[in-house]
Structures are given as C-alpha cells and as structure tokens.
N, C-alpha and C positions, 0 to 999 in steps of 0.2 A: 619436226622441230628444229632450228637452226640454230647451229650455234655458233657465237663470234668466241674465240679463242685468243687470250693475250698471252706470249711469254716473252718478258724482258721487252723487247722492240719488235718482235714480230706478232703480226695478226692474221689470224684465217678464220674464215667465216663459209660457213656448208654446213651441211648434214654432220653427225659426229663420224661417220665413214670416212666423208671427205676431208674433214679437219684431219682425221690421221693420215690419209694418203697424202694431203700436203707438207706434213710434219714429216713423213717418211721420205721426203725428196730432201730436206735440209739438210745442208753440208755437215758431214760427220754423224750423220744417223746410221743405225745399226742396219746393216742388210737384211733383206726377207721379207718372208710376206708379214700381214698386219700383227699375226700372233708372236712371230718371231721380234718385230720390232716392239712390242707391248713388253715382252718379257725381256729383252736385252733392257730397254728404257728402267725398267723396274728395277733391274738388277744395277744399273749404272748409277741410278737416283739414290738406292740404298747404298753403293758404294760412297760415292762423293758426298750425298748430304745426309745419310745415317738416318735416311728414312725408311721404315720397312712398312710392308703390306699392302704393296699396291694393287690394286684390282685389274687382273689383264684377262678376265673372261669373255669381255667386248668392249668394242672402241667407246661405248656410253660410260659403262663404268670405269675403264680407264681414267678418260678423261675429266669425270666427275669424281673419281678417287684424287686425281691430282690438284684438283681444285679444293677439296677438303684438306690437303695435305698443306696447299697454301703454295705449291708451284707454279699455278697457273691461276688466271682469271677465266671465266664464262660469263656470258652473257647471252640468254637465249631469247629466240624470237620465234614466232609462232609463223609457219611457211606458206607463202600466199596461197591464194584457193586452188585447188586442181582442177576446179572447173574451166573448161576453155570455150570461147564463144567464137563463131565465125565473124571475121571482122566484116565482112558483108550485113550480116545481122545484126550487126552492134552499129552502125555505122548509118543505115536506112538511105534516104533521101535527101536528109538535113545540109545544111551548108555551114554547120558549125563544125563539123570535123576537117573539113576540105577547104572552106573559106567560099566566099562568093565567087560565082563564075566558074566553078568546078562540078562536072557531073561526076556522082560515084561510080557511075557505070564504066567511064571512060578510064578508071584508074584500076589496074590490076592488083588486088589486095590479096 
C-alpha cells in the first residue's frame, strides 16, 4: 500500500516506512531511529496541540492515528504489480514499441 501524506504544505509519497523516513529528515525533526522519532513527535504533539493517545507501535499505526486525530491527511493507493517482465519478451518483434525501421534485436534492452 502506498501512502500520500499531506502535512500543511509538505507532501510525502511512499510506503508507510518510507514516508516516515522522509518525515524524519524534515527540518526540526527529533533525532534517532523511527521509534524514537514517533515517540518524540507524539510527545511534541501532546505538548503543543494537546492531543494525546498517539499510537507509536509502528509506522502504519502512527500515520493512521495522526490522520484520525486530524493532524495530517492520507490518501492510499495500491502498489503496482510486483510481477516483472523481461522487456525483450514484452516487445517481441513488432514495430509498435520502437517505430518503423528499428529492429528490436539491434537495441540492447
């Protein structure tokens, strides 16, 4: 599942753990690993916004909880297929992919 997370003017896109990693690089972010970051942000949110009960058990729970508390917005998207196809098998010998006059065997894919 891909998350598109919007916090104010900042927008992050990726898997939840990737989004959290991007957020951890923001200016003024608390130092430490993901767990330390989530715990420090939960404390900061509690102190400045008077919002308690932020779930810091994992990245998904943390982000989903922040959305439930109205701190950020999340849109979710299905990830593209993990199935990979060799480009030579997909292209075959047809001129459509390369245009007329180009032989797929002459192109290193």
